N, C-alpha and C positions, 0 to 999 in steps of 0.2 A: 351212377356214382353219386356219392354225397356231394362231391365237388360241383357237379352239374346242378344239383338241387340248390346249393348255396348261391351259385352264380345266377340262378333264376329268381332269387328272392329280391323283393324291393329294398331290403336292407343293404344289398350290394350296391345299389344306386346311391343310397344315403352315404355309405362309407366312402365311395370313390368320388362323389360330389364334394365331400369334405377334403379329400386328398387333392383333387385338382383345383379346389378353391384355394388351398394353400399354395400350390405350384403357380397359379395364375394370379395370386395375391389379390383376392377379392375381399376388400375391406372398406369400411365406411369412410375412414379418415386415415390417410398416410402422411408422410412427412410434408407432402407438397399439395395434395388435392383432396377433395371430398367427393365420394360417390353418393352419399346420403343413403338412408335405408332403402329408398325406392330403386336406386341404382344396384346396390348389393343384391336385392331380391331379384331384380331382373337378370343379373349375371348368374346368380345361383340357379334360377330357373333354366337358363340357357344350358348350363353345365349339366343339370339334372336331366333335362329332356334330351340332351345330346347322348348321354349315357343310356337312358332309358330306351331310346330308339336304335341303339347300336350304331351310332354315327361313327364312321372310321376316324381314327385319330388324326390322319393327315387332313381330313376334311375339317375337323375341329380346329386344327392349327391354322388352316387357310382362312377359315371364317373369322377368327380372331385377328389375324394380321391384316386382312383386307376390309374389315368391317367399315361400312359407310352408312351414315344415317343422321337424323336430326335430333333424336331424343333418347338418351341412355337410360331413361326410366322405363321405356317401352320396348327397347331393342337390346337385349342382354349382351350380345357380343360387342357392342359399342363400348363397354366398360373396361375392356382390357387395355387398349392403348392410352387412355387418359391417365392411368396409373403411372405413366412415364412422364407426364407433363411437368415442365420446370417453369414455375412462375417467376416473372421479374428479371429474367436473364435472357441472353441472346437465344434465338430460336434454335441454334445449333445444339444447345444444351439438351433441348428436348429431342431433336433428331438422334443425338448420341445415346440418351437414356432409352429411347424407343428400341434402338438396335440392341443395347445391352440387355434389356429385360426380355426381348424376343429370343435372342440366341441363348440366354441363360435357360429360359423355359423349354425351348424346343431343341437346342443343340447341346445343352449341358456346358456351355462355353462361358464361364463367368469371367475369364481373364480378358475378354474383349473390353471390360470396364477399365482395365489398366491401360491397354493399348490406346484408348481414346483420350488418354491424358499425355502419354509419352511413348516413345519407342520401347519395345520390350527389352532390348538389350540394356543390361545394367539394372533392370528391375525384376525380370522374370527369369533370370538366368538359372536359378536353381529350382524353379517351379514348373516351367513349361518349355519344352524344346520348340514347340510351335511358337510360343510367345516370345522367346528371345530372338527369333528370326523375323518377327513381324514388326512393322513400323506404323506410326501413327496415321499416316496418310492412307494406309490400307483400311484402317478402322473407319476413317472418314468416308471412304468409298462405300462401306456397308451402311453407315448412318445416313448417307445420301439417299437411300431408298425411301427415307421419311421426309425428304426436303420438299416434297410437293403436297404434303399432308397438313391440313389445318385441324386443330382441336380447339373448340370454342365452348365456353360455358355460358349458359343463359340462366339468369335468375328466374325462379319460379314466380316470384313477386317482384315487379319492377321497382318497388320501393325498397327492397332489401337486397344485400349482396348475396346472402345465403338464405335458404337452400338454393342450389342451382343443378342443372342437368348438363350433359355434354352432347355435343354434336361432333362428328368426325367426317371429314370428307376432303376433296381436293382443295388446295389453297390457291385461290384465284390470283393472288399477288406474287406467287412464286415464279420467277423468271429464269432462274439458273439452278444448276445442281449446287451441291454443298459449297457455300462461299467461305473464303478465308479472309475474314474481316472483323474478328473480335479480339478485344483486349480485356474484356470483363466476363464475369459469369463464374460458373462452378468449375470450369476446367481451364487449363492454361490457354494463353492467347492462341488464336488461329490466324496466322498472317501468311501473305503470299509466299510461295516458294519460287523464287526468281520471278519470272513473269506469269506464273500460274496463279490465278486468283480464285479458281473454283476446283473442286475435286469431282471427276466424273463418277456417276453411280456405277459401282462395280461390285459384284459378289466376290468376296475375298478368296474363296477356295477354287472358283472355276474361271474367274475373269468375265463372267457373263454380265451383259448390261441389258437394261430394258430395251425391247424392240421399239422402233419408231412408233409413237403414239400409244404405247403400252402404259397402263397405270403402273406406277413405280412399286406400289405395295403388292399388287398382283404378281409382278415379276419377282419380287423378293419372296413372296410365299411359294412360288413355283420352285425357286432355287432351295429354299429351306426344306420343303418336304421331299425333294429329290436328293438332298445331301445324305450320304451315308451316316453322318453324325445324327441326323434326325431320328432314325430307327434305333440307333445305338443308345442315344440319350433317353428315349422313351422306355426302352427295355431296362436300362441301368436304374432309372428312377423307380420303376415298379419292383425290380429285383431287390433294391435297397430296402423297400418297405417290408417285403416278405422275409428277407433274411437279416435285416438289421445292419448289413454290411454290403455296400455296393460292389459290383465288379470293378468299377473305377471310383476311387474315393480321393477327394470329395466328389460327390456326384455332379456338382456344377463346376468342377475343375478339370474337365476332359482335355487332354492334350492330343489334338488331332495327329500329330507326328509320331505318336507312340501307341497306336491302336492296332496296327496291322501285323498279325503274327507271321504272315507271308513276306512281309517287308519290314523287319524290325529295325529300329534306329541303329546307325553305325557309329554315331558320335560317342566319343569316349565318355563313360560315366552315366549314360542313359540306357534304360532298359524299357521293355514294354510296360505300359501303364496298368492295363487290366490284370487282375489276378488270374484270369483265364481269358485270354484274348480271343482264342478260337471259340469258346462258348459265347462270348459277347457278340462276335461276328455272326455265328450261326443262329442265335436267338434273334438278332435283328433281321437277318435274312428270312427267317421263318415268319416274323412279324410282318414284313413286307409281302411275302407270299400269301399270307392270310389276310391281305388287304387292310392292315392296320387295325385288326379287330382286337380290342383290349381284352375281351373275355377269353378269347382263344390264347392270348399271350399269358394270361394269368393261369389259365387251366394248364398250360404247358409247364409253367413254373411249379405250381403246387402239386402236380402229379409226378414231379421228378423225384428220383431217388434222393437227391441232395435235400430237398425240402422235407421229405418224409422220414428222414433219419431221426432217431431219438435224440432228445436233448441230454439224456444221460450218456456219459462216456465211461466205459469200464477201463480202469487204469488211470495213469497219470496224464493229465491233459497238458499239451505243449502249446502255448499261445502262438507259436510259429505256424501252427496248422490252421489258424483262423481263416487265412485267405483261401484255404483248400476246402472250406466248408465241411470239415470232417465230422461235424455233428450239427444238430439243429440248434441254432442260437435262440434263446428265449428273447421275447420282445415285451418290453414294458408297454402296457396298454395306454392308449391315449386317455386323456382326462374325460373326453366325451364317451369313450367306451366304458370306462369305469362307472361313470354316472348312470349310463344306460343299463349296465349289469346290475347295479344296486336297485334301480327302478324295476327291472324285469324280474329279478329273483325275489325281491321283498314283497311284491304285490301292492305297494304303496305308490300310486302313479300321480305325479304332479301334472299341472296344467299350465303351460306357458302360452300367453297371448302373443303370437309373433306379430300380429298387425300393429301392436303398440310401437314396435321399433321398425318394422318393415312393412309399411303400407303396400298393400297388394298381395301380401301373404295372409289372406284372411283365414287363418286357421289357428287353433290351439294345438300345442305340441307337448308331448311328454318326454321325448327323447332328445338329448343334447346332440346326438349325431345328425339331427335334422335342423339344427340351427345354422343359418347361412354363413356366419363367421364367428371367430372367436371373440372379437372385441365386444360386441353388444349382445351378451347373453340376455334373454328376455327379462330376467329379474333385475337387470341394470345395476350391477355392482353389488348385489345382495349375496346371500350365502352360497347360492349355486355358482355365481361368478368366482367367488373366492375359492371354492372347492376346486373348480376346474383350472384356475390359475396356478394352483399348487402343482399341477401335473404338467406345467411348462408347455401350454398349448400354443404359445407364440402370439403374434398380433398381425402377421402377414405384411409387415412393414420392415421394421428394424429388429425384430425378434423372431427367429425361426422356431418352429416346433422342435422340442428336444425330448430325448428319451432318458435323460438323466434321472436318478433318484435324488431325494432330498428329505431332510427332517420334516419340512412343512407337509410333504405328502403323508408321512407316517402320522403326524399330528392330526391331519384332516381326517384320516380313516378312524383314528381313535376317538376324536372329540366333535367332529362336525355334525350339526343337526341333520344333514342329509343322511348320515349313517345312523345316528342315534334314534331318529324317529322311525327307523325301519326295523329295529330289533325288538320292538314291543310285542308282547304276547297278549295284550288286551287293547281295546279301544277301537279297533277296525277289523271287521270280518274278513277283509281281503289280505290282511297281513299274513305273510308266510308262517310265522310262528303260531299265531292264533288259529289258523286253519289246521295246524298239525299237532297241536299240544295234546289232543286226546289220544294220539297214537302211543303205543307201547314204546318204552324208552329206546330200544334198539332200532325200531322202525323210524322213530323221530330222528335219531342221530343220522341214520343212512339218508333220510330225506333231506336234511339240512346240508349235509356234505354234497350230495348230488346236485341240489338246487344251486348252491352258492359256488362250489368249486368244480362241478361237473365230473366228480370222481367219488368213489367210495373211500371211506376212511381206512387207513392202515389198521392193523390189529392194535398197535399201541395207541393210536388216536381214538379208536373206538372204546378201548378200555378206559382211557382218561375221560372221555365224554360221558360214558355211562356212570363212572364214579362221581363226576361233577353233578349230574342230574340227581344223584341220591344224597348229595352233601348238604342240601339246605332246601329252602322254598323252591319248588320245582320250576315255576314260571320264571323266577328271577335267575335261576341257574341256566335255564334254557336260553334266556336272553343273553347271558354272558357267553354261552357257547356260541350263539349266532354272531355276536359281536367279534368273538375271537376268529371266526371263519372269515369275516369280512376284513380282518386285519392280518390274515396269513398272506404270505408273499404270493402264494398260488393265485390269490384273487386278482392281483394287479398285473400278472404276467401271462403271456401266451406261450405255452410250452410246446 
């Protein structure tokens, strides 16, 4: 199958390293901390080699949650938890954020962030049945799994505060579970509840606690990967990418009390959350049965009848059918994918020195899909960065990647040097147009359409293209034809 051939390609690793880099928020600088280029490169390499080796997804999650070590520049998985570090505030803010970021990535449970500020009732009443029933102290019990962890930054040069690397490990000063003793910080005060001054470490959904002497994060990872939400969230995130519409939307807004088709909510006004709860359940069960194999999950999805349906729909489309996946939804390509399609189809290959920004990645690169993060494209704010930013690639901090269209995207395709330098018919023997200009008009038109759009021209398109080639200086007209193909909507969408 072509699907198996594509899954075996190194480009599959590139694509999904970028995807999980987004999900795990691998960036050089976020609102609170720096990973530096060395840390980003190490984290990138850890994701890349995990996917390359076929590491099960539950193992990936466990390694990120339990990572312990002295230097985040040399140990890639150490870079996950420091992204949750909160400087200059009570340690509980870091415990809270660590729990928030972990369950968002691995359980799709973004609403824990609300619970860690206040009880759900009165705040989540219309958003989450689970949330409205959950109280802040339960969130503290989850955050307490990080109450024995220390995250420490060490300056590379003792004379300067930055750059620095991270260590993660047991906190030798931790004497209690989650203490209720704060009046400052990023979240409302945490004060004793009657005579209770600490919150015991407790997994919210099962009531499980660490065994005597058990590492708290190891206990947490064990509960996370055994939680039915873990497989469902993993499946939901991947499904969303392929279809453009998750089975549970938003994909980080899963409501645990509205997932089970065999036990639907009975509360008035609440319905099952997934568009197809049985499908989500069965896909998740299959993912577990296949030992959390991401390639097998993706193969299952893309060989399904739903994914292989045509994006064309004969008749009048009803938007109410969208949750039924009654046709294939087109997906606007990522900026990195568009850049790489331009590079690959045009024959004009750039060379980016990754080592300039990411010491340790000693290689030059031509494809944006192999850049470790959106923030620091190797040209450092130049034309390539501006082009990619137009396609809303996000920053893995306070801007998520988005699939929206915009005027800036149209202008980039029409005017950006990244496009204009690739439509030339002279000056570089590798250019698509220069290599094919000697072909007869009809063959030239077919070649350009197939190379740029991966399809043959329609009869009307072919007639228009042939007439254009005959309407003036042939090279200039051919350049205009190629430019028009890069500016067709087909080029920026997956059908």
